[in-house]
N, C-alpha and C positions, 0 to 999 in steps of 0.2 A: 366313873371310872377308872382306870388303868395302876393297873397293880403289876408291878415286876415279879416276876416270880425265877428262883435259881435254885438251882440244888447243885449237892457233890463242886465246890468249890476247892476241897482237898486243901484249904490253908491258903489258897489265893485269889485274889478280885484283877483279872484280866483287865485291859484297860480301857475294851471294847465296853465294858454293862455301864460305865458312867452317863458315856450318849448314849445309851440304848434305855437308861432306866431316866431319863430323863424328862422331867414333869411329872413320873408318875407319883400318887399322892400312899402309896404302902410297897412293901417288898414283903414279899415270905420267901424265906429260905426251908427248903424242903431234909436239911441235913447235910453231914456230911463236911463240915464248915472249918473241918478242922484246925483252926485259931480260932477267937477272940476276938482279932485283928478285922481278921473280915467282917463282923459284923459291926463294927466300928467305923470300915471305910464305908459300909450300906448305910450305918444310920447318916451320915453328908449328905445322902440322898432325899432321904425318906426315912419315915416311922418303919420299924422292921419288927415283924414274929419268925421265930425259927423255932428251931424244933433240932433235938441232934440226930444223926447218924448212929451208926457201925461202928464208924473206924473215927469215931472223935474220942477223946480222950475225957476220964473222968472230969479233971476241971471244967472243962465245956459244959459236957452234959448231967456234971450237977448243978448247972445255973438253968437250963432246958430242960423242957418237957418233952415225952417220947411225943404225944398228942396235942397238941392244942387246936380249940376248936375259939372259930371267931366270929362279928356279924359285919361284912361292910353292905353300904345299902341293904339293898332287900333280903341280902346272902348269907346263909348259915356255912362259913369255912371251915372244913377238918383239914390243920399243915398236919404231914406225918415222915417219917423219910421212904419204910419201906412198905409196900401194898403185896403182900401172898398172893390175894385174890377178890376184885372187891369183893365177891359173896361175903368171904374171909373178914374185911374191913368193915362191912356193912353190919356185919353182927357184932363185931368189936363197939364202935359208936353207939349202936343198939341198945347194948348193954350198960354202956356209960348216958344212957338216954339224950342221945345224940342224934336229932334225923339231919346230918349235910344236904345243902344242896350241891356243893363243890367239893373233893377232896384233893388237894396238893401232894403232891410227894417224888420221891426220887428213888434214887439208888440203883436203878437200870442203867441209865449214861441213858438212858433213850426218850426223846421229847417224844409225848404224845400226847391226846386225847380223845377219850369216847366216855360212851354214856350207859351206864349200869342201870338199871333201874330207878330212872327220873337223876340220879346222882352224875356229875360231872365228873370225872375222872383227868387230873392233867398232869403230868410229867415234863418240867423243862428242860429234863435231859441233863445233860455234865454240863457245870462253865468250868472247870480247868479239868486237864488230864481226862479226857472221856474214852471209856471205849469203846471197842466195835463200831466206830466211827470218826473219824479225824477231825472231823469238825464240834466243838463245842456249841453249846445254847444255852439260850436263857429265853422266857416267854415273859409278855403281855397279857395278863388277862384283864377284858375287857366288862363291865357290869354297866349295862342301859337299862332300865328300867324290869322287867323280868326277861332279859338276856343274859347271856353270857357265853363271851369263848376266849381262846388262845391261839393267839400264834403264834410262831419259835420263830427265835434270830439265831440263824448260824453266823458264827466267824471261826 
């Protein structure tokens, strides 16, 4: 299964995303969406799960959760915007009785993936108005049997 990963759109969905996410079975938006129109546009490509970020207005944040966990294939994926540290996130999810295989997050505008205590942490970077880099990015998370990994597409 291929899952489109996106974060930090800040109210705008770049046209490149339509081609990059062509054929994905699911899209996860890790916050700082900016407007509900972004989610509406994403839903034309695939089902969408999203969480609010620190710059999302109340009207949007009121409709979304800060953390959402979902099952995809054999993986439990938790979606959030800010991960202050992998250890703190693991503990917060433990308190919610969640033991994810994958945590998808945003906020830093830096695309990255790393393993912490057998949890894959993935940040697709910023799809719009990236800081610290001149290139926007999104990710494709590929799930197969017991393997998961992300690739990042820069534009």
